[in-house]
Wavefront OBJ file of the C-alpha trace (Angstrom):
o trace
v 14.609 -2.205 9.929
v 16.036 1.148 11.020
v 14.429 4.345 12.274
v 14.864 5.843 8.790
v 13.225 2.830 7.166
v 10.319 3.170 9.603
v 9.993 6.848 8.700
v 10.020 5.893 5.011
v 7.113 3.434 5.492
v 4.868 6.332 6.558
v 3.057 3.955 8.917
v 3.325 6.432 11.788
v 3.789 10.172 12.170
v 7.306 11.074 13.302
v 7.199 13.803 15.963
v 10.788 13.564 17.170
v 13.534 12.325 14.875
v 16.968 11.628 16.368
v 20.191 12.739 14.732
v 21.055 9.118 13.980
v 18.281 7.473 11.977
v 20.361 4.351 11.292
v 19.407 2.897 14.688
v 18.144 -0.665 14.151
v 14.711 -1.688 15.426
v 14.755 -5.223 16.777
v 11.081 -5.948 17.437
v 7.825 -4.334 18.529
v 7.234 -4.310 22.286
v 3.786 -3.560 23.740
v 3.429 -2.496 27.352
v 1.682 0.240 29.334
v 3.044 -0.595 32.767
v 6.330 1.258 33.200
v 7.803 -1.155 35.763
v 7.243 -4.090 33.393
v 8.663 -2.149 30.448
v 11.696 -1.237 32.548
v 12.492 -4.896 33.206
v 11.378 -6.508 29.949
v 11.692 -4.101 27.023
v 14.275 -5.560 24.646
v 17.167 -3.308 23.702
v 16.477 -1.780 20.301
v 12.728 -2.388 20.409
v 9.990 -0.146 19.096
v 7.969 0.405 22.262
v 4.268 0.768 21.449
v 2.331 2.365 24.304
v -0.329 4.885 25.274
v 1.764 6.185 28.189
v 2.632 9.712 27.071
v 4.580 11.180 29.968
v 8.117 12.050 31.002
v 8.560 8.686 32.771
v 8.062 6.914 29.442
v 11.113 8.734 28.119
v 13.139 7.752 31.184
v 12.277 4.072 30.724
v 12.962 4.228 26.977
v 16.379 5.714 27.680
v 17.154 3.195 30.423
v 16.205 0.194 28.289
v 17.747 1.618 25.113
v 14.575 1.371 23.051
v 15.069 2.306 19.417
v 11.880 4.375 19.450
v 8.555 5.026 21.108
v 5.314 4.722 19.187
v 2.444 6.467 20.953
v -0.734 4.641 19.943
v -4.449 5.411 20.031
v -3.971 9.127 19.396
v -1.925 9.830 22.517
v 0.818 12.443 22.324
v 3.638 13.903 24.391
v 3.333 17.495 25.529
v 5.936 20.031 24.392
v 8.136 19.473 27.465
v 8.314 15.738 26.739
v 9.073 16.335 23.064
v 11.922 18.665 23.996
v 13.283 16.022 26.402
v 13.001 13.334 23.699
v 14.959 15.563 21.326
v 17.623 16.204 23.978
v 17.956 12.465 24.607
v 17.825 11.577 20.879
v 14.799 9.333 21.308
v 12.712 8.761 18.201
v 9.010 9.289 18.831
v 6.118 8.468 16.512
v 2.358 8.825 16.921
v -0.563 6.934 15.450
v -4.306 6.613 15.861
v -3.962 2.826 15.513
v -4.552 0.571 18.502
v -1.464 -0.766 20.253
v -2.022 -4.179 18.668
v -2.520 -2.834 15.152
v 0.530 -0.575 15.422
v 2.733 -3.444 16.602
v 1.371 -5.770 13.912
v 1.950 -3.146 11.207
v 5.503 -2.685 12.424
v 6.086 -6.444 12.438
v 4.719 -6.804 8.903
v 6.911 -3.904 7.758
v 10.023 -5.799 8.813
v 10.778 -5.254 12.515
v 11.064 -8.944 13.360
v 13.649 -9.701 16.038
v 16.485 -8.558 13.801
v 18.870 -7.522 16.587
v 18.309 -7.841 20.308
v 17.377 -11.039 22.086
v 17.871 -9.731 25.642
v 16.892 -6.530 27.345
v 19.398 -4.313 29.121
v 18.830 -6.195 32.371
v 20.039 -9.364 30.638
v 16.613 -10.997 30.735
v 15.843 -13.131 27.651
v 12.880 -11.864 25.671
l 1 2 3 4 5 6 7 8 9 10 11 12 13 14 15 16 17 18 19 20 21 22 23 24 25 26 27 28 29 30 31 32 33 34 35 36 37 38 39 40 41 42 43 44 45 46 47 48 49 50 51 52 53 54 55 56 57 58 59 60 61 62 63 64 65 66 67 68 69 70 71 72 73 74 75 76 77 78 79 80 81 82 83 84 85 86 87 88 89 90 91 92 93 94 95 96 97 98 99 100 101 102 103 104 105 106 107 108 109 110 111 112 113 114 115 116 117 118 119 120 121 122 123 124
């Protein structure tokens, strides 16, 4: 599954779409603790979280997440959205719970199709 294919599913609301929508999504990744996400988020994952702040963007960039899905109605402020656009990070929102968003993504086809290690080389 790619970012464009995720957009086409209409599962989530896209709020920041990168220039390249052909980025593959490897798997859903659920985590709200930034230090854990920094060390364990698989490269190319769709990170499902409620953490809507500038540090989330930094971790997503560092770990090379394919996208961020902000669950449970959380949203980035305008400054964060501008930073996401500058960094070409895809951002989606949903009112679904973290679990339901990740499960929906999995059922839609994001099932370990690319990455098997995160950027720190840790198997996932």
